[in-house]
N, C-alpha and C positions, 0 to 999 in steps of 0.2 A: 551199081549206083550208077548214075544217067542224069544227064542234063534232059528233062523233058521236051520230047518233037510234038505232042500233042497237046492240044488244049485241056487244061487242067482247070476243073471247075473247085475253086476253095474253099475249103469247109467252113459251116457256118462260123466255127470258133476262129477261124483264121480270119476271116469278114470283121468279127467284132474285135480282134486284135490289131486290126488295121486301122480303125477308128476314121472311116471315112478314105483313107489313103489308096489310091491304084495298085494294083497286087501283080507282081510279074510271076510264075514258079521259075526258078532256077536249078532247082536238085532233086532227083529223087532217090530214095535209097533202098536197100533190101528187105527192109522190113514192111513196104508202105509208106515210107513217110515222106514229109514234101517239107520243100524250102523256098519262101515269096520273098522275092525282096519287093517294099514298098519304095514309093514316090519321095517319101520324105526322110532316107537315110538310115530304112531298119532291115531288119531280115526277120522272118518270122519262120522258124521251125515247129513242125506238127504232124506229128503219127503215132501209130499206137505203141502202148506201153512194150516194151519187150523185156527180156529177163539180162541182156547181152549187159547193157549198158540205159543210163535213164537221164532224162534231159534234168533232173534237178540233179542229177550227179555232175553234169557238164556243166552247170551253173555255178556248183561249187570249185570245179578246177580251173573255169575260166577264172574266177573271184582270185582265185591263188597265184596264177601265173602271169596277170596282168600286173603283179607288182613287180614282176621281173623280166616281163617279153611283150611283145605287142600282139594281142590276142584281141578280139572281141568285148566290148562291154556290155554286161550283162542290163537290161532294163526290165524285164520281166520274167517269170517261169511259173509254172502251174499245172495241173493236172486234174483228171475228172476217172471216173473210174474205167474207161476204157483207152484215153488218150492222154498225150502231155502235150506241150507245147513250151518254147525259148524265143525271146525276144531281144536280139542284140543290137547295138549300134552300129551300121556298115562302116567299114575298114576302106581306106583308097587302095587304088592298086586292082588286079584281076588273078582270077584263078590262075595257075599253071596251065591247065586244059584249057581254057579260053581260047578260042580261034587262032587268034594272034599269036599266041605262043606255041600253041601245036605244029603252026608252020614254021617256028624258028628252036627246034627241041634244044639245039648244041646251046642257047641261050636258057631255054626252060629248065633244064637238067642241070646248068650249073648253078641255075638259083635256088632250086629244091636243095641239092648237096650243100652249099652253102650255108643255105636257112637252117636247115636242120642241125648242122653244125652249132650254130650260133645259137639254135635254141638250147641245146644239150649243155652248152657251157653258161648258160644265161640262169637257168633254174636249178636252184640249188636242192642237191639231194636231202641235206642232214634235214630238210625245214618241212620238204612236202609231206604229206601225212597218205598219200593215195603209193596205191602198190600194183603195180602192173609186171611182178615176174610172174617166174613161169609156176609156180606153185600156185601162185595166184590165180592165174588164166587156168589152169587144171581145175581147178576148183570150182571156177566161173561155169567153164564147160559141163563139169558134172550138174550143177545146177540148172543146168539146162536139157540135161537129159542126154549129152555126148559123153561117150567113154571112149577114152584116149588110148590109143597102143602105148604097153609100158613104156616104150624107147623114149618117149616125151619126157618120162620121169628122170630121166638122167640127161639132161642137156650140159652143153660143152660147159668150162668155166667160165666165170664171168671177166669178160675184156676191162670194161670198164662200166662202173653203174652210173645210172643218169637216168633223171627225169626224163621219160619217152614222152613223145607223142601219144602214142597210142593207136593212131593209125596215120601214117607218115604217107601215104599215097599221096602221089605228087598233087590231085587236086587240092589238098587242103592247106598249098601254100599258096600265099598271094605273092604279085609279082607288080613292081612299080613301073611305069614307062622309061626308064633308065634301065630296064632288064634287072634287074637286082630284086633280091627276095625283099617285102615287105613287112609281113606278119605270117601268121598262122593263125586254123581257124578249125573246127570240131574237132576238139579234143577231148570229147565224152569219154576215153577208156587213159588216159593220161595217166602215167603212175613210176615209180620207179623200178629201174628194170636196166639190163645190159643194154648198152647203146646200139647193139646188133638188131636186136628185136627192131627196132624201128628202122635200121640201115637196111636190113633186107627187104622190107616189105617197101620201101621207097624205092630202092632198086629194081626190083622186081615189077613195081607199078610202069615203070617205063616204060616196056613193052604194050602193057595195054592202051599206053595213054600217045605213045610216039613211035614205035614201033620197036624191032629187035636192034640189038647194037648198042644201046645208050646204058645198060647198068651197070660197066665200069666206070663210065664217063659220070655218072653220079656219085660212086663213092669215092674218084680220086679229088670231085670238089669237095667234100665231104672232108677231106682231107688223111683218109687211111689209105691201105693196099687193101685188094679184097681177101676176106678171109674164107675162105670156100664152106669150112666144116660149120660156122656159124651160120654163115648165108642158109644154106641149106635146113640145119636144123630150124631157125625162124621162120624160114617160108613155110616150110610143113607145118610148123605149129599154127601159123597164120590161116592154112588153108585149109586146116584140120578142125579149128573152133569157129 
């Protein structure tokens, strides 16, 4: 996943969804999907349909999570035979990997860790209809033709069940001008799981975005001590799926 550095021609569907607004590419994912910002305060996600998650599923998760925490408001969602799209209302703040925050990793890492803890504390497990537990992830991987080693079938005991973000990498936290977290985006795989499934990915992503040495700082900002066994297991699971 990356911020597009080259010129990106918006697909015809995106131009139609923009309804005359100017478009700027802001993100490209591993499946060839693109996200565009409009000059009238919207984001348009468009990409090929894939088996890991769907934008319709993300829309449902956003609608549910929005009752409890700050996430984007869904405006429109749809699909055709090959592609899908999701239009949301823009939120204030910048991604934790905007150049401003990459240059201040101590502030960004703290905001991501504190924001993840706040999200986990806010979303009610008992009301969540979505599952991101180990069994569900293994089943999802199998449906995409990924055969995981048997060791993934015996995860560490659950520390604390929460509603996980599902893709808690640093770019998916928005930070305000005061350096504090504001909101979360890209909740396409949100669901109930052990909190370490999120913490492991968030901490791992600090090296991708800020360089080595920030993992434990994020975990400290979240408010727990590092659990090396759970960190290792959930990082391996993430990388395998």
